[in-house]
Phi, psi and omega in degrees: 000129182286169181299316182295327179295324181292331185246022179293133181235148187242128179290144175285356182239123178229121176269151180280342179294132181292132177285147177256346179206129180210166178209163176259127181220120180060028181089351181265142167275110184256122176276122180269323181213151174245161178290146172052056183285328181069207185253012178089187004294158188240144168247123189236130176275119177239026184298339182284345184291143178300136179228126181240143172257135179236122180226133178195149179295335178226102183275355185294334184267001182258125179231087180295126182054031181064025175253128181288140174281129180303152183282323189256136174306134182099342177276149181227155172229129174246113185215127180054038178080003180252123177257123180246121182247120176277119187264317180201195187297331187236011188219141173221158177242138177241127177239126183270096185275348174279172181280348182294136177255105187262144179284138181289138178299154182270033177263147182298340184290341188261138172226131178279115181243026184304319184274354184272344185233142165273141178228124179232151175243146170241126172248126183209146175288332177228080190286321193296319174301324178296312182290328177297336179287334189243352182208147173275356179296139184267091180282343181269013181305139181271356184270355181231146178251127180300148000279143174215159185250135169237143177239127182168193187281135166232121186051040176069015177245132180292130186221161163262128184235123179242117172277112182280326180126192184244141179203133176060030180085355180243138175257140185242138173226145176248139180231122177243137178215168177304141186309321185296340180267353189305308183294314181293325177295314181297317180294321179293323177300310182296324180286314184292330186251020181297331181296337176265001180076027178301131183217158178292147173218164183265178184300328183303321180298321178289319179300317181296322178292323186289335185300000000 
């Protein structure tokens, strides 16, 4: 059995659309592009990106990858491809949105939860009507500046939802949920938002938006 066989990892999200370009990264099969993608809106599986949980009674002294953890729950920092979400008084979530695969620090505060969560992105020119169809969370709130984190139900599943903001005419949002809900969530998204033409897209579309 080869090395890659030993470390093969399976995404909790599988789209029926045939991929046109893919690669293996860190044991994950990552779809870069799908056939006939069009102009969106897009639903993108990012479950393969490294995800770390950070918990400590005092988070002020912890700087993952030299990025400061925000002080207030709900605040986020996106820096050098690393998204840091402050969840509550003692917990933060780190999502590595760049392609770099970084080693987890050897501090007790860190836990690698990459395989525990499904992570999806939606890119849309008119995002808010799409999200209003699937969640009561108010992403259009005027009291917060993107990126910011909301926690609550999406399609009746408790999720972490991060509005990244608008760039190049597209607004981006990230939705994370427990791994076991990943497939049913992705199918429900595509069905519920078919009227807007929501369709699968690969990682490349998200990378291009993030640049």
